[in-house]
C-alpha positions in Angstrom: 0.0 0.1 0.0 1.4 3.5 -0.9 2.3 5.9 1.9 1.1 9.5 2.0 4.6 10.4 0.8 3.9 8.5 -2.4 0.6 10.4 -3.3 0.4 12.6 -6.4 -0.1 15.6 -4.2 3.3 15.3 -2.6 5.2 13.5 -5.5 7.0 16.6 -6.7 8.3 17.8 -3.3 11.6 16.8 -1.8 11.1 14.2 1.0 12.1 16.6 3.7 9.6 19.2 2.6 6.8 16.6 2.3 7.5 15.3 5.8 7.4 18.9 7.2 4.0 19.4 5.4 2.7 16.1 6.7 3.8 17.0 10.2 1.4 20.0 10.2 -1.6 17.6 10.0 -3.4 15.6 12.5 -4.2 12.0 12.0 -8.0 11.3 12.1 -9.6 7.8 12.1 -13.3 7.5 11.2 -15.6 4.6 11.7 -17.5 3.2 8.8 -20.4 5.4 7.9 -19.1 8.4 9.9 -19.5 11.8 8.3 -16.2 13.6 7.6 -17.9 16.9 6.8 -21.5 17.8 6.0 -22.7 19.0 2.6 -22.3 22.7 2.2 -19.8 23.1 5.1 -17.2 25.7 4.7 -13.7 24.2 3.8 -11.6 24.2 7.0 -9.1 21.4 6.3 -7.4 19.3 3.7 -7.9 15.6 4.0 -5.6 13.0 2.7 -6.8 9.3 2.8 -4.1 7.0 3.9 -6.3 3.9 4.0 -9.8 3.0 3.1 -12.5 4.6 1.0 -14.7 7.6 1.2 -18.1 7.8 -0.3 -19.2 11.3 -1.5 -22.9 11.6 -1.6 -25.3 14.4 -2.4 -28.9 14.5 -1.1 -31.6 13.2 -3.4 -35.1 14.5 -3.6 -37.9 11.8 -4.2 -41.5 12.8 -4.0 -40.7 16.2 -2.7 -38.6 14.8 0.3 -35.0 14.6 0.9 -33.7 11.1 1.0 
């Protein structure tokens, strides 16, 4: 499995610079189904996914009600 240092986002940086950038972050672990941020929330952070998957969903309207 690739490490965060091997992501496209950090690929062009020298290793030392990439490590310094990663050191500014805070690791976060989410349980399956947990919301990372709500739809429409103001951007407050950059998230790098080290392991797992994220489902991006938008609300759907069926018969006039949000689903």
